[in-house]
C-alpha positions in Angstrom: 3.3 6.8 -2.9 6.7 8.4 -2.0 5.8 7.5 1.7 4.9 3.9 0.8 8.2 3.3 -0.9 9.9 3.9 2.6 8.1 0.8 4.1 9.9 -2.6 3.8 8.7 -4.2 0.7 6.2 -6.0 0.7 4.0 -4.1 3.2 0.8 -4.8 4.8 -2.3 -2.5 4.8 -1.6 -2.1 8.7 1.8 -0.8 7.9 0.4 1.7 5.4 -2.0 3.1 7.6 0.2 3.6 10.2 2.8 5.7 8.2 0.1 7.5 6.5 -1.5 8.3 9.6 -5.0 7.3 8.8 -7.8 4.7 9.5 -8.3 1.3 7.7 -11.2 2.7 6.4 -9.4 5.0 4.1 -6.3 3.2 3.4 -8.0 0.1 1.9 -9.8 2.1 -0.9 -6.6 3.9 -1.3 -4.6 0.8 -1.7 -7.1 -0.6 -4.3 -6.9 2.7 -6.4 -3.3 2.2 -6.6 -3.4 -1.5 -7.5 -5.8 -0.3 -10.1 -3.4 2.3 -11.5 -0.5 0.1 -11.4 1.2 1.8 -8.8 1.2 -1.4 -6.4 0.9 -5.0 -7.0 -0.9 -7.4 -4.6 1.6 -10.2 -3.2 -1.1 -12.3 -1.6 -4.1 -11.5 0.6 -2.4 -9.6 2.9 0.6 -7.8 1.4 1.4 -5.5 -1.4 4.6 -3.9 -2.8 5.2 -1.1 -4.8 5.7 -1.6 -8.6 9.3 -0.6 -9.7 9.5 2.7 -11.7 
């Protein structure tokens, strides 16, 4: 999550994939997990943002 806070907000799954150095197959379930636990919020179909702490 700390790495994702360094991205410009809102960010795309592609940006998250690049900064985390992983594949889309891995980053999509990770982002869905973070959405479900309230760490990220979907802005629209393509972008998310970190929820303020």
